[in-house]
C-alpha positions in Angstrom: 144.0 77.5 -45.9 142.8 76.6 -49.4 146.4 76.7 -50.9 147.7 74.6 -48.1 145.0 72.0 -48.6 145.5 72.0 -52.3 149.2 71.4 -51.8 148.6 68.5 -49.4 146.1 66.8 -51.6 148.3 67.1 -54.7 151.3 65.7 -52.9 149.3 62.8 -51.5 147.9 62.0 -55.0 151.4 62.4 -56.5 152.7 59.9 -54.0 150.1 57.3 -54.8 150.6 57.8 -58.5 154.4 57.5 -58.2 154.9 61.2 -58.8 155.9 62.2 -55.3 158.8 64.1 -56.7 156.6 67.0 -57.9 156.2 69.9 -55.5 153.6 72.5 -54.7 155.2 75.3 -56.6 155.6 73.2 -59.8 151.9 72.3 -59.5 151.0 76.0 -59.1 153.0 76.8 -62.2 151.1 74.1 -64.2 147.8 75.3 -62.9 148.5 78.9 -63.9 149.9 77.9 -67.3 153.2 79.6 -66.7 156.5 77.8 -66.8 158.5 77.3 -63.6 161.7 79.4 -63.5 164.7 77.3 -64.2 167.3 77.3 -61.4 171.0 76.6 -61.4 172.4 75.0 -58.3 175.7 73.7 -56.9 176.3 70.7 -54.5 179.1 70.6 -52.0 180.0 67.3 -50.3 179.4 64.4 -52.8 178.8 61.6 -50.4 175.4 62.5 -49.0 175.4 65.2 -51.6 175.2 62.5 -54.3 171.7 61.7 -52.9 170.9 65.4 -53.4 172.0 65.2 -57.0 169.9 62.1 -57.7 166.9 63.9 -56.3 167.6 67.1 -58.2 167.8 65.1 -61.4 164.2 64.0 -61.0 162.9 67.5 -60.5 161.8 69.8 -63.3 163.5 73.1 -64.2 166.6 72.7 -62.2 170.2 72.4 -63.4 173.1 70.9 -61.4 175.6 73.5 -62.7 178.5 72.8 -60.3 179.7 70.1 -57.9 182.4 70.3 -55.2 184.4 67.9 -53.0 187.9 67.6 -51.6 187.9 64.0 -52.9 188.7 64.2 -56.6 187.1 60.8 -57.2 183.8 62.0 -55.9 183.8 65.1 -58.2 184.4 62.8 -61.2 181.7 60.4 -60.2 179.1 63.1 -59.6 180.0 64.9 -62.8 179.7 61.8 -64.9 176.3 61.0 -63.3 174.9 64.4 -64.2 176.3 64.4 -67.7 175.0 60.9 -68.4 171.4 61.9 -67.5 171.4 65.5 -68.8 174.0 65.6 -71.5 175.7 68.5 -69.8 178.7 68.2 -67.5 178.7 70.4 -64.4 181.7 72.4 -63.4 183.9 70.6 -60.9 185.5 72.3 -57.9 187.6 71.3 -54.9 187.2 74.6 -53.0 183.6 75.8 -52.3 184.9 79.4 -52.1 185.8 79.2 -55.8 182.5 77.6 -56.7 180.6 80.4 -54.9 182.2 82.9 -57.3 180.0 81.5 -60.1 177.3 84.2 -60.6 175.0 81.8 -62.5 174.5 79.6 -59.4 171.5 80.6 -57.3 171.6 78.0 -54.6 174.2 75.9 -52.8 173.5 72.4 -51.3 175.8 71.7 -48.4 176.3 68.1 -47.6 179.9 68.2 -46.4 180.8 67.1 -42.8 179.2 68.9 -39.9 182.1 71.2 -39.1 181.6 72.7 -42.6 177.8 73.2 -42.4 177.7 76.6 -40.9 180.8 78.1 -42.4 179.8 77.0 -45.9 176.2 78.3 -45.4 177.5 81.7 -44.1 179.9 82.0 -47.1 177.1 81.1 -49.5 174.7 83.7 -48.0 177.3 86.4 -48.3 177.9 85.4 -51.9 174.2 85.9 -52.6 173.2 82.2 -52.7 170.2 80.5 -51.1 171.2 77.4 -49.1 170.0 73.9 -48.5 172.1 72.5 -45.7 172.1 69.0 -44.3 171.3 68.2 -40.7 172.4 69.1 -38.1 173.3 72.3 -39.9 175.7 73.5 -37.2 178.6 72.0 -35.2 177.8 74.0 -32.1 175.1 76.4 -30.7 176.9 79.6 -31.7 177.1 78.5 -35.3 173.3 78.1 -35.3 172.9 81.7 -34.2 175.4 82.8 -36.9 173.5 80.9 -39.7 170.3 82.6 -38.8 171.9 86.0 -38.7 173.6 85.4 -42.1 170.3 84.4 -43.7 168.6 87.5 -42.3 171.4 90.0 -43.2 171.8 88.7 -46.7 168.0 88.1 -47.2 168.7 84.5 -48.3 166.5 81.4 -47.9 168.1 78.7 -45.9 166.5 75.3 -45.5 167.7 72.4 -43.4 167.6 68.8 -44.5 165.2 67.5 -41.9 163.1 66.2 -44.8 160.2 64.7 -42.8 158.9 68.3 -42.5 157.8 67.9 -46.2 156.5 64.3 -46.2 152.7 64.5 -46.7 151.8 61.5 -44.4 153.8 62.9 -41.5 152.4 66.4 -42.1 148.9 64.9 -41.8 149.8 63.0 -38.6 151.2 66.1 -36.9 148.1 68.1 -37.9 145.9 65.5 -36.3 148.1 65.5 -33.2 147.8 69.3 -33.0 144.0 69.1 -33.5 143.7 66.9 -30.4 143.3 63.4 -31.8 145.1 61.9 -28.8 143.9 64.6 -26.4 146.5 66.4 -24.2 150.0 65.4 -25.3 152.3 64.8 -22.3 155.4 63.2 -23.9 157.3 62.1 -26.9 159.7 59.2 -27.1 162.2 58.9 -29.9 165.0 56.4 -30.7 167.6 55.3 -33.2 169.0 51.7 -33.6 171.8 50.4 -35.7 174.5 47.8 -35.9 177.6 49.9 -36.4 180.9 48.1 -36.3 184.1 49.3 -34.5 185.9 52.1 -36.1 189.2 50.6 -34.9 192.4 52.5 -33.9 193.5 54.9 -36.6 197.1 55.0 -37.6 199.1 57.8 -39.0 199.4 57.4 -42.8 200.2 59.5 -45.8 197.2 61.5 -47.1 195.8 59.8 -50.2 196.6 61.5 -53.4 192.8 61.9 -54.2 192.2 63.9 -50.9 192.9 67.5 -50.0 193.0 66.9 -46.3 193.9 70.5 -45.4 190.8 71.7 -47.2 188.7 68.9 -45.7 189.6 70.2 -42.3 188.7 73.7 -43.4 187.4 75.7 -40.4 188.4 73.1 -37.8 191.8 73.4 -36.1 194.3 71.2 -37.8 194.9 67.6 -36.6 197.1 64.9 -38.1 195.6 62.6 -40.7 194.8 59.1 -39.7 193.4 56.2 -41.8 190.0 55.7 -40.1 188.6 59.2 -40.3 187.6 60.1 -43.8 184.8 59.8 -45.1 182.5 58.8 -42.3 184.0 58.1 -38.9 184.6 61.8 -38.2 181.0 61.6 -36.9 182.3 60.0 -33.7 184.9 62.7 -32.9 183.8 65.9 -31.2 186.3 67.9 -33.2 184.3 67.4 -36.4 181.0 65.7 -35.5 178.1 65.5 -33.1 177.8 61.8 -32.4 174.6 59.8 -33.1 172.5 62.4 -31.3 173.4 65.0 -33.9 173.7 62.5 -36.8 170.3 60.8 -36.5 168.7 62.0 -33.3 168.0 65.4 -34.9 165.5 63.8 -37.3 163.4 62.2 -34.6 163.7 65.2 -32.1 162.7 67.6 -34.9 159.5 65.6 -35.3 159.0 65.5 -31.6 159.4 69.2 -31.1 157.1 69.8 -34.1 154.4 67.6 -32.7 154.7 68.9 -29.1 154.6 72.5 -30.4 157.6 73.6 -28.2 160.7 75.6 -28.9 163.3 75.2 -26.1 163.8 72.9 -23.1 164.4 74.1 -19.6 166.4 71.1 -18.5 168.5 68.5 -20.5 170.3 65.3 -19.5 172.2 62.7 -21.4 173.4 59.4 -19.9 175.3 56.6 -21.7 178.7 55.7 -22.9 180.8 54.0 -25.6 180.0 50.4 -24.4 180.4 48.1 -27.3 184.0 48.6 -28.6 187.3 49.9 -27.4 188.4 52.1 -30.3 188.8 55.8 -31.3 185.1 56.7 -31.0 184.7 59.5 -28.5 180.9 59.8 -28.6 178.4 57.4 -26.9 177.0 54.4 -28.8 174.3 53.8 -26.2 172.4 56.4 -24.2 169.3 58.3 -23.3 168.8 62.0 -23.6 165.9 63.8 -21.8 164.3 67.1 -22.6 162.0 68.8 -20.1 159.9 71.5 -21.7 157.8 72.3 -18.6 154.4 71.3 -19.8 155.6 68.2 -21.6 158.7 66.0 -22.0 160.7 64.2 -24.7 163.3 61.5 -24.7 165.7 60.1 -27.3 167.3 56.7 -27.0 170.3 55.7 -29.1 171.6 52.2 -29.6 174.1 52.5 -32.5 175.8 49.1 -32.2 173.0 46.9 -31.0 169.6 46.9 -32.8 166.6 46.5 -30.5 164.0 44.2 -32.1 161.2 45.6 -29.8 161.7 49.1 -31.2 160.9 48.4 -34.8 157.6 50.3 -35.1 158.1 54.0 -35.8 160.8 56.2 -34.4 158.8 58.9 -32.7 155.8 58.1 -30.4 153.5 60.7 -28.9 151.6 59.9 -25.8 148.3 61.7 -24.8 145.5 61.2 -22.4 143.3 59.8 -25.2 145.8 57.6 -27.1 149.1 57.3 -28.9 150.2 58.6 -32.2 153.2 56.9 -33.8 155.2 58.4 -36.7 156.0 55.3 -38.8 158.1 55.7 -41.9 156.4 58.3 -44.1 153.1 58.1 -42.3 151.5 57.5 -38.9 149.5 55.0 -36.8 146.9 56.0 -34.2 146.3 53.8 -31.2 143.4 54.2 -28.7 144.1 54.2 -24.9 144.1 50.4 -24.9 146.7 50.2 -27.6 144.3 49.1 -30.4 145.0 50.6 -33.8 142.2 52.9 -34.9 143.7 54.7 -37.9 146.7 54.4 -40.1 148.3 56.4 -42.9 151.2 55.2 -45.1 153.2 57.6 -47.1 156.3 58.0 -49.3 159.4 59.8 -48.1 162.7 60.6 -49.7 164.6 63.8 -50.4 163.0 65.1 -53.5 159.8 66.6 -52.0 161.8 68.5 -49.4 164.3 69.7 -52.0 161.4 70.6 -54.2 159.9 72.8 -51.5 163.2 74.6 -51.2 163.4 75.3 -54.9 159.8 76.4 -55.1 160.4 78.8 -52.2 163.3 80.4 -54.2 160.8 80.8 -57.1 158.4 82.5 -54.8 155.8 79.7 -55.0 156.1 78.2 -51.5 157.1 78.7 -48.0 160.1 76.8 -46.6 159.0 73.8 -44.5 162.3 73.8 -42.5 163.5 77.4 -42.4 166.9 77.6 -40.6 165.7 79.5 -37.5 163.1 76.9 -36.6 165.3 74.0 -37.7 168.1 75.1 -35.5 165.8 74.9 -32.5 165.8 71.2 -33.1 169.5 71.1 -33.6 170.0 73.0 -30.3 168.3 70.0 -28.5 171.2 67.8 -29.8 173.8 70.3 -28.9 172.5 70.7 -25.4 172.3 66.9 -25.0 175.8 66.5 -26.1 177.0 69.2 -23.8 175.2 67.4 -20.9 177.0 64.2 -21.8 180.4 65.8 -22.2 180.2 67.6 -18.9 178.4 64.9 -17.0 175.9 67.5 -15.8 172.3 68.4 -16.0 172.0 71.4 -18.3 169.7 74.2 -17.3 168.8 76.3 -20.2 167.5 79.9 -20.0 165.2 80.2 -23.1 164.6 83.9 -22.5 168.4 84.6 -22.8 169.0 81.8 -25.3 171.9 80.6 -23.1 172.9 77.9 -20.7 172.4 79.3 -17.2 175.4 81.2 -15.9 177.9 79.5 -13.7 177.8 76.2 -15.5 181.1 75.0 -17.1 179.0 73.8 -20.0 178.8 77.3 -21.3 182.4 76.8 -22.6 181.1 74.3 -25.1 178.7 76.9 -26.7 181.2 77.5 -29.5 184.5 76.3 -30.8 188.0 77.4 -31.9 188.7 77.9 -35.6 191.8 77.7 -37.8 193.3 81.1 -38.4 191.4 83.0 -41.0 188.4 80.5 -41.0 186.2 81.9 -38.2 182.8 82.6 -39.8 182.0 86.3 -40.2 178.4 87.5 -40.3 
């Protein structure tokens, strides 16, 4: 208990002092007088991965040794950014399989599209690398199982990028919730709002010279290139993405599951549709997913194309018989049964503290805050919700068997097909 408390106090003090990028393990190294072990890492997917690089460059004793993307422009941009700050240019790769052959690299950061998350993680584990993988971490439930198996078989550390698990203010709020600050907790409500525009109707076009589209598709069965897919709108196609529920809902639902202290739901529904535009998007832009855990309940509401001004405070609310706890930014707000605020905690967020926790776990100075087995329990909520929407059915889940109850057509969406030679092997 003492080390956990010391860690939390240090992180809170670091945040207030503008040093929130330091992590518990680095602090332990300073206290003991020993230097932290320098780590060489590689980053795959240099859109979101560029944020990883920016965070990594603020942390001590870590070297961005290699970068990888199927977009040559992104490789050059990332390489220049690292060289400008460190004086050393990382190795640039197009194919992650070649990058994983580098024996000096200890960890891979996976920030490529969702259909790459599990295959790249499994390949990296087999190559002896630890992995930090962006959310949702898997494209389908079966891949989540394979990722856990790969981490265990190869004895690798795998952390998912649900970074709120490492934010001190949120940690404190969840601890208070677990300690009974709002009494018995019955429900959690989550949501995500945005003002996304139409993605239009994609047209067949020549593949840009800077893009290796075949390698971008990687494990996913081949489909013709169209001009409104790369680099972001793949999120809204089931072939590559998981819709808004898997894109942003996973963050809020992970906090909800954490606070409710639950693992798997027994019943899941998801109603909604693509209401705002007639275009290529296959996934809903508006909807409500529900998760019945038996003793408690959670909901997630998505409104991707129409912000809701009334839902500006927080993105996960917990309701108990003695009040409400709101996760707000990097902290929390506590309301009494009448809705009056009785406590509040502000806090910093960002990627660096969560990435720092991952690096310190590799060094042996910390425990992962979002280890892949637990993280994929949150991702499974998103998968089950999407399966409910795609089938138009209520999904009954057998937690003991880890499967959708037999007899439901939804079971067919538990996994996907792969391009020949690309199916992950654990």
